[in-house]
PyMOL CGO cylinders between C-alpha atoms (Angstrom):
from pymol import cmd
from pymol.cgo import CYLINDER

trace = [
    CYLINDER, 1.84, -16.84, -0.45, 1.82, -15.90, -3.99, 0.3, 1, 1, 1, 1, 1, 1,
    CYLINDER, 1.82, -15.90, -3.99, 3.17, -13.63, -5.98, 0.3, 1, 1, 1, 1, 1, 1,
    CYLINDER, 3.17, -13.63, -5.98, 0.70, -10.57, -5.96, 0.3, 1, 1, 1, 1, 1, 1,
    CYLINDER, 0.70, -10.57, -5.96, 0.48, -10.70, -2.11, 0.3, 1, 1, 1, 1, 1, 1,
    CYLINDER, 0.48, -10.70, -2.11, 2.46, -8.46, 0.09, 0.3, 1, 1, 1, 1, 1, 1,
    CYLINDER, 2.46, -8.46, 0.09, 3.04, -8.38, 3.82, 0.3, 1, 1, 1, 1, 1, 1,
    CYLINDER, 3.04, -8.38, 3.82, -0.35, -8.17, 4.91, 0.3, 1, 1, 1, 1, 1, 1,
    CYLINDER, -0.35, -8.17, 4.91, -1.51, -9.69, 7.90, 0.3, 1, 1, 1, 1, 1, 1,
    CYLINDER, -1.51, -9.69, 7.90, -4.16, -12.70, 8.44, 0.3, 1, 1, 1, 1, 1, 1,
    CYLINDER, -4.16, -12.70, 8.44, -6.10, -10.60, 10.15, 0.3, 1, 1, 1, 1, 1, 1,
    CYLINDER, -6.10, -10.60, 10.15, -6.26, -7.55, 8.19, 0.3, 1, 1, 1, 1, 1, 1,
    CYLINDER, -6.26, -7.55, 8.19, -6.20, -10.11, 4.82, 0.3, 1, 1, 1, 1, 1, 1,
    CYLINDER, -6.20, -10.11, 4.82, -9.79, -11.18, 6.31, 0.3, 1, 1, 1, 1, 1, 1,
    CYLINDER, -9.79, -11.18, 6.31, -10.89, -7.78, 7.44, 0.3, 1, 1, 1, 1, 1, 1,
    CYLINDER, -10.89, -7.78, 7.44, -10.36, -6.45, 3.98, 0.3, 1, 1, 1, 1, 1, 1,
    CYLINDER, -10.36, -6.45, 3.98, -11.74, -9.30, 2.00, 0.3, 1, 1, 1, 1, 1, 1,
    CYLINDER, -11.74, -9.30, 2.00, -14.77, -8.79, 4.13, 0.3, 1, 1, 1, 1, 1, 1,
    CYLINDER, -14.77, -8.79, 4.13, -15.00, -4.72, 2.89, 0.3, 1, 1, 1, 1, 1, 1,
    CYLINDER, -15.00, -4.72, 2.89, -14.12, -5.75, -0.33, 0.3, 1, 1, 1, 1, 1, 1,
    CYLINDER, -14.12, -5.75, -0.33, -16.91, -8.36, -0.51, 0.3, 1, 1, 1, 1, 1, 1,
    CYLINDER, -16.91, -8.36, -0.51, -19.48, -6.04, 1.22, 0.3, 1, 1, 1, 1, 1, 1,
    CYLINDER, -19.48, -6.04, 1.22, -18.34, -2.84, -1.17, 0.3, 1, 1, 1, 1, 1, 1,
    CYLINDER, -18.34, -2.84, -1.17, -18.38, -5.65, -4.36, 0.3, 1, 1, 1, 1, 1, 1,
    CYLINDER, -18.38, -5.65, -4.36, -22.12, -6.61, -3.60, 0.3, 1, 1, 1, 1, 1, 1,
    CYLINDER, -22.12, -6.61, -3.60, -23.48, -2.98, -3.14, 0.3, 1, 1, 1, 1, 1, 1,
    CYLINDER, -23.48, -2.98, -3.14, -21.31, -2.03, -6.27, 0.3, 1, 1, 1, 1, 1, 1,
    CYLINDER, -21.31, -2.03, -6.27, -19.41, 0.27, -4.02, 0.3, 1, 1, 1, 1, 1, 1,
    CYLINDER, -19.41, 0.27, -4.02, -15.60, -0.92, -5.00, 0.3, 1, 1, 1, 1, 1, 1,
    CYLINDER, -15.60, -0.92, -5.00, -14.52, 2.56, -6.59, 0.3, 1, 1, 1, 1, 1, 1,
    CYLINDER, -14.52, 2.56, -6.59, -16.24, 4.82, -4.03, 0.3, 1, 1, 1, 1, 1, 1,
    CYLINDER, -16.24, 4.82, -4.03, -15.32, 2.92, -1.21, 0.3, 1, 1, 1, 1, 1, 1,
    CYLINDER, -15.32, 2.92, -1.21, -11.61, 2.81, -2.73, 0.3, 1, 1, 1, 1, 1, 1,
    CYLINDER, -11.61, 2.81, -2.73, -11.66, 6.67, -3.33, 0.3, 1, 1, 1, 1, 1, 1,
    CYLINDER, -11.66, 6.67, -3.33, -12.55, 6.86, 0.52, 0.3, 1, 1, 1, 1, 1, 1,
    CYLINDER, -12.55, 6.86, 0.52, -9.88, 4.37, 1.69, 0.3, 1, 1, 1, 1, 1, 1,
    CYLINDER, -9.88, 4.37, 1.69, -7.60, 6.59, -0.10, 0.3, 1, 1, 1, 1, 1, 1,
    CYLINDER, -7.60, 6.59, -0.10, -8.70, 9.95, 1.69, 0.3, 1, 1, 1, 1, 1, 1,
    CYLINDER, -8.70, 9.95, 1.69, -8.17, 8.12, 5.00, 0.3, 1, 1, 1, 1, 1, 1,
    CYLINDER, -8.17, 8.12, 5.00, -4.50, 6.66, 4.28, 0.3, 1, 1, 1, 1, 1, 1,
    CYLINDER, -4.50, 6.66, 4.28, -3.65, 10.03, 3.48, 0.3, 1, 1, 1, 1, 1, 1,
    CYLINDER, -3.65, 10.03, 3.48, -5.21, 11.26, 6.78, 0.3, 1, 1, 1, 1, 1, 1,
    CYLINDER, -5.21, 11.26, 6.78, -3.55, 8.76, 8.55, 0.3, 1, 1, 1, 1, 1, 1,
    CYLINDER, -3.55, 8.76, 8.55, -0.17, 9.73, 6.74, 0.3, 1, 1, 1, 1, 1, 1,
    CYLINDER, -0.17, 9.73, 6.74, -0.34, 13.47, 7.20, 0.3, 1, 1, 1, 1, 1, 1,
    CYLINDER, -0.34, 13.47, 7.20, -1.34, 13.07, 11.32, 0.3, 1, 1, 1, 1, 1, 1,
    CYLINDER, -1.34, 13.07, 11.32, 1.23, 12.11, 13.74, 0.3, 1, 1, 1, 1, 1, 1,
    CYLINDER, 1.23, 12.11, 13.74, -1.62, 12.03, 16.54, 0.3, 1, 1, 1, 1, 1, 1,
    CYLINDER, -1.62, 12.03, 16.54, -3.97, 10.32, 14.32, 0.3, 1, 1, 1, 1, 1, 1,
    CYLINDER, -3.97, 10.32, 14.32, -1.40, 7.55, 13.73, 0.3, 1, 1, 1, 1, 1, 1,
    CYLINDER, -1.40, 7.55, 13.73, -0.70, 7.19, 16.88, 0.3, 1, 1, 1, 1, 1, 1,
    CYLINDER, -0.70, 7.19, 16.88, -4.59, 6.92, 17.96, 0.3, 1, 1, 1, 1, 1, 1,
    CYLINDER, -4.59, 6.92, 17.96, -4.60, 3.96, 15.60, 0.3, 1, 1, 1, 1, 1, 1,
    CYLINDER, -4.60, 3.96, 15.60, -1.79, 2.36, 17.00, 0.3, 1, 1, 1, 1, 1, 1,
    CYLINDER, -1.79, 2.36, 17.00, -1.91, 2.86, 20.80, 0.3, 1, 1, 1, 1, 1, 1,
    CYLINDER, -1.91, 2.86, 20.80, -3.75, 0.30, 22.64, 0.3, 1, 1, 1, 1, 1, 1,
    CYLINDER, -3.75, 0.30, 22.64, -3.95, 3.35, 25.31, 0.3, 1, 1, 1, 1, 1, 1,
    CYLINDER, -3.95, 3.35, 25.31, -7.13, 4.44, 23.82, 0.3, 1, 1, 1, 1, 1, 1,
    CYLINDER, -7.13, 4.44, 23.82, -10.47, 2.35, 25.22, 0.3, 1, 1, 1, 1, 1, 1,
    CYLINDER, -10.47, 2.35, 25.22, -12.55, 1.28, 22.10, 0.3, 1, 1, 1, 1, 1, 1,
    CYLINDER, -12.55, 1.28, 22.10, -15.04, 3.87, 22.88, 0.3, 1, 1, 1, 1, 1, 1,
    CYLINDER, -15.04, 3.87, 22.88, -12.47, 6.53, 22.78, 0.3, 1, 1, 1, 1, 1, 1,
    CYLINDER, -12.47, 6.53, 22.78, -11.41, 4.94, 19.63, 0.3, 1, 1, 1, 1, 1, 1,
    CYLINDER, -11.41, 4.94, 19.63, -14.75, 4.78, 17.91, 0.3, 1, 1, 1, 1, 1, 1,
    CYLINDER, -14.75, 4.78, 17.91, -15.41, 8.67, 18.68, 0.3, 1, 1, 1, 1, 1, 1,
    CYLINDER, -15.41, 8.67, 18.68, -12.31, 9.83, 17.92, 0.3, 1, 1, 1, 1, 1, 1,
    CYLINDER, -12.31, 9.83, 17.92, -12.38, 8.33, 14.30, 0.3, 1, 1, 1, 1, 1, 1,
    CYLINDER, -12.38, 8.33, 14.30, -16.15, 8.95, 13.78, 0.3, 1, 1, 1, 1, 1, 1,
    CYLINDER, -16.15, 8.95, 13.78, -15.31, 12.62, 14.21, 0.3, 1, 1, 1, 1, 1, 1,
    CYLINDER, -15.31, 12.62, 14.21, -12.37, 12.64, 11.91, 0.3, 1, 1, 1, 1, 1, 1,
    CYLINDER, -12.37, 12.64, 11.91, -14.39, 10.59, 9.27, 0.3, 1, 1, 1, 1, 1, 1,
    CYLINDER, -14.39, 10.59, 9.27, -17.17, 13.12, 9.56, 0.3, 1, 1, 1, 1, 1, 1,
    CYLINDER, -17.17, 13.12, 9.56, -15.28, 15.90, 9.01, 0.3, 1, 1, 1, 1, 1, 1,
    CYLINDER, -15.28, 15.90, 9.01, -13.54, 14.30, 5.86, 0.3, 1, 1, 1, 1, 1, 1,
    CYLINDER, -13.54, 14.30, 5.86, -16.92, 13.35, 4.94, 0.3, 1, 1, 1, 1, 1, 1,
    CYLINDER, -16.92, 13.35, 4.94, -15.86, 10.01, 4.74, 0.3, 1, 1, 1, 1, 1, 1,
    CYLINDER, -15.86, 10.01, 4.74, -19.24, 7.66, 5.50, 0.3, 1, 1, 1, 1, 1, 1,
    CYLINDER, -19.24, 7.66, 5.50, -21.30, 4.97, 4.35, 0.3, 1, 1, 1, 1, 1, 1,
    CYLINDER, -21.30, 4.97, 4.35, -19.77, 1.68, 4.33, 0.3, 1, 1, 1, 1, 1, 1,
    CYLINDER, -19.77, 1.68, 4.33, -16.17, 2.68, 4.78, 0.3, 1, 1, 1, 1, 1, 1,
    CYLINDER, -16.17, 2.68, 4.78, -16.86, 4.97, 8.09, 0.3, 1, 1, 1, 1, 1, 1,
    CYLINDER, -16.86, 4.97, 8.09, -18.96, 1.92, 9.07, 0.3, 1, 1, 1, 1, 1, 1,
    CYLINDER, -18.96, 1.92, 9.07, -16.14, -0.78, 8.65, 0.3, 1, 1, 1, 1, 1, 1,
    CYLINDER, -16.14, -0.78, 8.65, -13.71, 1.79, 10.55, 0.3, 1, 1, 1, 1, 1, 1,
    CYLINDER, -13.71, 1.79, 10.55, -15.80, 1.76, 13.51, 0.3, 1, 1, 1, 1, 1, 1,
    CYLINDER, -15.80, 1.76, 13.51, -16.27, -1.80, 13.75, 0.3, 1, 1, 1, 1, 1, 1,
    CYLINDER, -16.27, -1.80, 13.75, -12.74, -2.35, 13.30, 0.3, 1, 1, 1, 1, 1, 1,
    CYLINDER, -12.74, -2.35, 13.30, -12.25, 0.10, 16.12, 0.3, 1, 1, 1, 1, 1, 1,
    CYLINDER, -12.25, 0.10, 16.12, -15.16, -1.67, 18.54, 0.3, 1, 1, 1, 1, 1, 1,
    CYLINDER, -15.16, -1.67, 18.54, -13.59, -4.97, 17.70, 0.3, 1, 1, 1, 1, 1, 1,
    CYLINDER, -13.59, -4.97, 17.70, -10.12, -3.77, 19.19, 0.3, 1, 1, 1, 1, 1, 1,
    CYLINDER, -10.12, -3.77, 19.19, -8.31, -4.08, 15.83, 0.3, 1, 1, 1, 1, 1, 1,
    CYLINDER, -8.31, -4.08, 15.83, -7.84, -0.49, 14.95, 0.3, 1, 1, 1, 1, 1, 1,
    CYLINDER, -7.84, -0.49, 14.95, -3.92, -0.94, 15.10, 0.3, 1, 1, 1, 1, 1, 1,
    CYLINDER, -3.92, -0.94, 15.10, -4.29, -3.06, 12.02, 0.3, 1, 1, 1, 1, 1, 1,
    CYLINDER, -4.29, -3.06, 12.02, -6.14, -0.58, 9.99, 0.3, 1, 1, 1, 1, 1, 1,
    CYLINDER, -6.14, -0.58, 9.99, -3.37, 0.40, 7.39, 0.3, 1, 1, 1, 1, 1, 1,
    CYLINDER, -3.37, 0.40, 7.39, -2.55, -3.22, 6.57, 0.3, 1, 1, 1, 1, 1, 1,
    CYLINDER, -2.55, -3.22, 6.57, -5.92, -3.63, 6.27, 0.3, 1, 1, 1, 1, 1, 1,
    CYLINDER, -5.92, -3.63, 6.27, -6.67, -0.44, 3.96, 0.3, 1, 1, 1, 1, 1, 1,
    CYLINDER, -6.67, -0.44, 3.96, -3.48, -1.80, 1.71, 0.3, 1, 1, 1, 1, 1, 1,
    CYLINDER, -3.48, -1.80, 1.71, -5.14, -5.47, 1.47, 0.3, 1, 1, 1, 1, 1, 1,
    CYLINDER, -5.14, -5.47, 1.47, -8.33, -3.82, 0.12, 0.3, 1, 1, 1, 1, 1, 1,
    CYLINDER, -8.33, -3.82, 0.12, -6.53, -1.99, -2.87, 0.3, 1, 1, 1, 1, 1, 1,
    CYLINDER, -6.53, -1.99, -2.87, -4.82, -5.21, -3.18, 0.3, 1, 1, 1, 1, 1, 1,
    CYLINDER, -4.82, -5.21, -3.18, -7.94, -7.25, -3.99, 0.3, 1, 1, 1, 1, 1, 1,
    CYLINDER, -7.94, -7.25, -3.99, -9.72, -4.16, -5.97, 0.3, 1, 1, 1, 1, 1, 1,
    CYLINDER, -9.72, -4.16, -5.97, -6.40, -4.16, -8.05, 0.3, 1, 1, 1, 1, 1, 1,
    CYLINDER, -6.40, -4.16, -8.05, -6.56, -8.09, -8.52, 0.3, 1, 1, 1, 1, 1, 1,
    CYLINDER, -6.56, -8.09, -8.52, -10.44, -7.74, -9.38, 0.3, 1, 1, 1, 1, 1, 1,
    CYLINDER, -10.44, -7.74, -9.38, -9.56, -5.20, -12.05, 0.3, 1, 1, 1, 1, 1, 1,
    CYLINDER, -9.56, -5.20, -12.05, -6.21, -7.63, -13.21, 0.3, 1, 1, 1, 1, 1, 1,
    CYLINDER, -6.21, -7.63, -13.21, -4.00, -5.16, -12.36, 0.3, 1, 1, 1, 1, 1, 1,
    CYLINDER, -4.00, -5.16, -12.36, -0.51, -5.71, -10.14, 0.3, 1, 1, 1, 1, 1, 1,
    CYLINDER, -0.51, -5.71, -10.14, 1.13, -3.36, -8.24, 0.3, 1, 1, 1, 1, 1, 1,
    CYLINDER, 1.13, -3.36, -8.24, 4.94, -2.31, -8.63, 0.3, 1, 1, 1, 1, 1, 1,
    CYLINDER, 4.94, -2.31, -8.63, 7.03, -0.37, -5.92, 0.3, 1, 1, 1, 1, 1, 1,
    CYLINDER, 7.03, -0.37, -5.92, 9.61, 1.24, -8.12, 0.3, 1, 1, 1, 1, 1, 1,
    CYLINDER, 9.61, 1.24, -8.12, 12.55, 3.18, -6.60, 0.3, 1, 1, 1, 1, 1, 1,
    CYLINDER, 12.55, 3.18, -6.60, 14.88, 5.52, -8.43, 0.3, 1, 1, 1, 1, 1, 1,
    CYLINDER, 14.88, 5.52, -8.43, 18.00, 7.92, -7.74, 0.3, 1, 1, 1, 1, 1, 1,
    CYLINDER, 18.00, 7.92, -7.74, 15.89, 10.51, -9.22, 0.3, 1, 1, 1, 1, 1, 1,
    CYLINDER, 15.89, 10.51, -9.22, 12.04, 11.43, -10.31, 0.3, 1, 1, 1, 1, 1, 1,
    CYLINDER, 12.04, 11.43, -10.31, 11.07, 9.35, -13.39, 0.3, 1, 1, 1, 1, 1, 1,
    CYLINDER, 11.07, 9.35, -13.39, 9.50, 11.05, -15.87, 0.3, 1, 1, 1, 1, 1, 1,
    CYLINDER, 9.50, 11.05, -15.87, 6.45, 10.39, -17.79, 0.3, 1, 1, 1, 1, 1, 1,
    CYLINDER, 6.45, 10.39, -17.79, 8.13, 8.66, -20.68, 0.3, 1, 1, 1, 1, 1, 1,
    CYLINDER, 8.13, 8.66, -20.68, 9.96, 6.77, -18.35, 0.3, 1, 1, 1, 1, 1, 1,
    CYLINDER, 9.96, 6.77, -18.35, 7.14, 5.36, -16.48, 0.3, 1, 1, 1, 1, 1, 1,
    CYLINDER, 7.14, 5.36, -16.48, 5.53, 4.90, -19.39, 0.3, 1, 1, 1, 1, 1, 1,
    CYLINDER, 5.53, 4.90, -19.39, 7.97, 2.42, -20.81, 0.3, 1, 1, 1, 1, 1, 1,
    CYLINDER, 7.97, 2.42, -20.81, 8.53, 0.87, -17.46, 0.3, 1, 1, 1, 1, 1, 1,
    CYLINDER, 8.53, 0.87, -17.46, 4.77, -0.10, -17.31, 0.3, 1, 1, 1, 1, 1, 1,
    CYLINDER, 4.77, -0.10, -17.31, 4.88, -1.35, -20.77, 0.3, 1, 1, 1, 1, 1, 1,
    CYLINDER, 4.88, -1.35, -20.77, 7.51, -3.93, -19.93, 0.3, 1, 1, 1, 1, 1, 1,
    CYLINDER, 7.51, -3.93, -19.93, 6.20, -4.87, -16.80, 0.3, 1, 1, 1, 1, 1, 1,
    CYLINDER, 6.20, -4.87, -16.80, 2.77, -5.39, -18.55, 0.3, 1, 1, 1, 1, 1, 1,
    CYLINDER, 2.77, -5.39, -18.55, 4.76, -7.12, -21.36, 0.3, 1, 1, 1, 1, 1, 1,
    CYLINDER, 4.76, -7.12, -21.36, 6.52, -9.61, -18.34, 0.3, 1, 1, 1, 1, 1, 1,
    CYLINDER, 6.52, -9.61, -18.34, 3.87, -9.81, -16.06, 0.3, 1, 1, 1, 1, 1, 1,
    CYLINDER, 3.87, -9.81, -16.06, 0.78, -10.14, -18.62, 0.3, 1, 1, 1, 1, 1, 1,
    CYLINDER, 0.78, -10.14, -18.62, -1.12, -7.87, -16.57, 0.3, 1, 1, 1, 1, 1, 1,
    CYLINDER, -1.12, -7.87, -16.57, -1.74, -4.32, -16.32, 0.3, 1, 1, 1, 1, 1, 1,
    CYLINDER, -1.74, -4.32, -16.32, 0.48, -2.52, -13.83, 0.3, 1, 1, 1, 1, 1, 1,
    CYLINDER, 0.48, -2.52, -13.83, 0.13, 0.44, -11.74, 0.3, 1, 1, 1, 1, 1, 1,
    CYLINDER, 0.13, 0.44, -11.74, 3.46, 2.18, -10.38, 0.3, 1, 1, 1, 1, 1, 1,
    CYLINDER, 3.46, 2.18, -10.38, 4.10, 3.56, -7.04, 0.3, 1, 1, 1, 1, 1, 1,
    CYLINDER, 4.10, 3.56, -7.04, 7.11, 5.40, -7.44, 0.3, 1, 1, 1, 1, 1, 1,
    CYLINDER, 7.11, 5.40, -7.44, 9.64, 6.66, -4.88, 0.3, 1, 1, 1, 1, 1, 1,
    CYLINDER, 9.64, 6.66, -4.88, 13.01, 8.33, -4.85, 0.3, 1, 1, 1, 1, 1, 1,
    CYLINDER, 13.01, 8.33, -4.85, 15.95, 7.72, -2.99, 0.3, 1, 1, 1, 1, 1, 1,
    CYLINDER, 15.95, 7.72, -2.99, 18.92, 9.68, -4.15, 0.3, 1, 1, 1, 1, 1, 1,
    CYLINDER, 18.92, 9.68, -4.15, 21.20, 6.91, -2.41, 0.3, 1, 1, 1, 1, 1, 1,
    CYLINDER, 21.20, 6.91, -2.41, 20.72, 4.54, -4.90, 0.3, 1, 1, 1, 1, 1, 1,
    CYLINDER, 20.72, 4.54, -4.90, 23.00, 6.70, -7.46, 0.3, 1, 1, 1, 1, 1, 1,
    CYLINDER, 23.00, 6.70, -7.46, 21.55, 5.55, -10.37, 0.3, 1, 1, 1, 1, 1, 1,
    CYLINDER, 21.55, 5.55, -10.37, 19.02, 2.80, -12.02, 0.3, 1, 1, 1, 1, 1, 1,
    CYLINDER, 19.02, 2.80, -12.02, 16.55, 1.18, -10.47, 0.3, 1, 1, 1, 1, 1, 1,
    CYLINDER, 16.55, 1.18, -10.47, 14.92, -1.14, -7.92, 0.3, 1, 1, 1, 1, 1, 1,
    CYLINDER, 14.92, -1.14, -7.92, 11.61, -2.83, -8.77, 0.3, 1, 1, 1, 1, 1, 1,
    CYLINDER, 11.61, -2.83, -8.77, 9.54, -4.84, -6.66, 0.3, 1, 1, 1, 1, 1, 1,
    CYLINDER, 9.54, -4.84, -6.66, 6.66, -6.82, -7.68, 0.3, 1, 1, 1, 1, 1, 1,
    CYLINDER, 6.66, -6.82, -7.68, 4.85, -8.83, -5.27, 0.3, 1, 1, 1, 1, 1, 1,
    CYLINDER, 4.85, -8.83, -5.27, 7.82, -11.10, -3.89, 0.3, 1, 1, 1, 1, 1, 1,
    CYLINDER, 7.82, -11.10, -3.89, 9.78, -10.46, -6.82, 0.3, 1, 1, 1, 1, 1, 1,
    CYLINDER, 9.78, -10.46, -6.82, 12.54, -8.49, -6.94, 0.3, 1, 1, 1, 1, 1, 1,
    CYLINDER, 12.54, -8.49, -6.94, 14.75, -6.66, -9.59, 0.3, 1, 1, 1, 1, 1, 1,
    CYLINDER, 14.75, -6.66, -9.59, 17.81, -4.08, -8.40, 0.3, 1, 1, 1, 1, 1, 1,
    CYLINDER, 17.81, -4.08, -8.40, 19.69, -2.61, -11.32, 0.3, 1, 1, 1, 1, 1, 1,
    CYLINDER, 19.69, -2.61, -11.32, 20.54, 0.39, -9.15, 0.3, 1, 1, 1, 1, 1, 1,
    CYLINDER, 20.54, 0.39, -9.15, 24.34, 1.36, -9.16, 0.3, 1, 1, 1, 1, 1, 1,
    CYLINDER, 24.34, 1.36, -9.16, 24.80, 1.42, -5.42, 0.3, 1, 1, 1, 1, 1, 1,
    CYLINDER, 24.80, 1.42, -5.42, 24.44, -2.28, -5.65, 0.3, 1, 1, 1, 1, 1, 1,
    CYLINDER, 24.44, -2.28, -5.65, 26.37, -2.73, -8.54, 0.3, 1, 1, 1, 1, 1, 1,
    CYLINDER, 26.37, -2.73, -8.54, 29.47, -0.84, -7.21, 0.3, 1, 1, 1, 1, 1, 1,
    CYLINDER, 29.47, -0.84, -7.21, 28.81, -3.05, -3.74, 0.3, 1, 1, 1, 1, 1, 1,
    CYLINDER, 28.81, -3.05, -3.74, 29.08, -6.26, -5.58, 0.3, 1, 1, 1, 1, 1, 1,
    CYLINDER, 29.08, -6.26, -5.58, 31.99, -4.88, -7.03, 0.3, 1, 1, 1, 1, 1, 1,
    CYLINDER, 31.99, -4.88, -7.03, 33.81, -4.23, -3.94, 0.3, 1, 1, 1, 1, 1, 1,
    CYLINDER, 33.81, -4.23, -3.94, 32.93, -7.60, -2.59, 0.3, 1, 1, 1, 1, 1, 1,
    CYLINDER, 32.93, -7.60, -2.59, 34.56, -9.18, -5.73, 0.3, 1, 1, 1, 1, 1, 1,
    CYLINDER, 34.56, -9.18, -5.73, 37.71, -7.12, -5.45, 0.3, 1, 1, 1, 1, 1, 1,
    CYLINDER, 37.71, -7.12, -5.45, 37.69, -7.91, -1.82, 0.3, 1, 1, 1, 1, 1, 1,
    CYLINDER, 37.69, -7.91, -1.82, 37.95, -11.41, -2.72, 0.3, 1, 1, 1, 1, 1, 1,
    CYLINDER, 37.95, -11.41, -2.72, 40.49, -11.34, -5.19, 0.3, 1, 1, 1, 1, 1, 1,
    CYLINDER, 40.49, -11.34, -5.19, 43.10, -9.04, -3.61, 0.3, 1, 1, 1, 1, 1, 1,
]
cmd.load_cgo(trace, "trace")
C-alpha cells in the first residue's frame, strides 16, 4: 500500500475505481464528487440510513428501493444514483462508505492533491490552516487538503496524518513519554 492510500478495502477500491473511470469518461468527476459529498452527509446525519446500508437483514430489492427514494429526494441522480443502485443490487451496500472515500482519494490523486487528517486540541484558525497547508505542501511536494478535527484531550499541539505517515506533536503524547521516562529512572 502506498503512502497516499488509506484503509479502503479491495472491493471498495475496485468499485470506486470503476465509478471514477466512468465519471472521467463522462467528464463528470466534479459533479459526481459533489453528489458523493451530499450522499456522505446524508449517511452521517441518519443512523437509520446507515443501518440500511450496513445491515444484511434487508434484501437487495429493499435496499435498492429505499436508496432510490433517498437519492431522488436528495436530488442525487445520474451516474451516482445508478452506481448506488448497482452496489445495492450486488449486495455490497455495506462497503458504500469506503467506496465513496476511495472515489475522493482517486479524484484527489488525479488533481495532484493529498489529504491530511489533522487533529488539534482547539479549532485551528484560517492563518494556522494556511501555514500548515504550506508546510505540508513543501514537505509532500503536492497540494494538500486538510480534514481538521478537534480533540481537547490532546491538551495542545497537533497530530497530522498523511497516508501512512503520522506526526504527533501533541502535549498529551509528550507528557506520556515523559511519564514513561520517569518510571524508568525511578
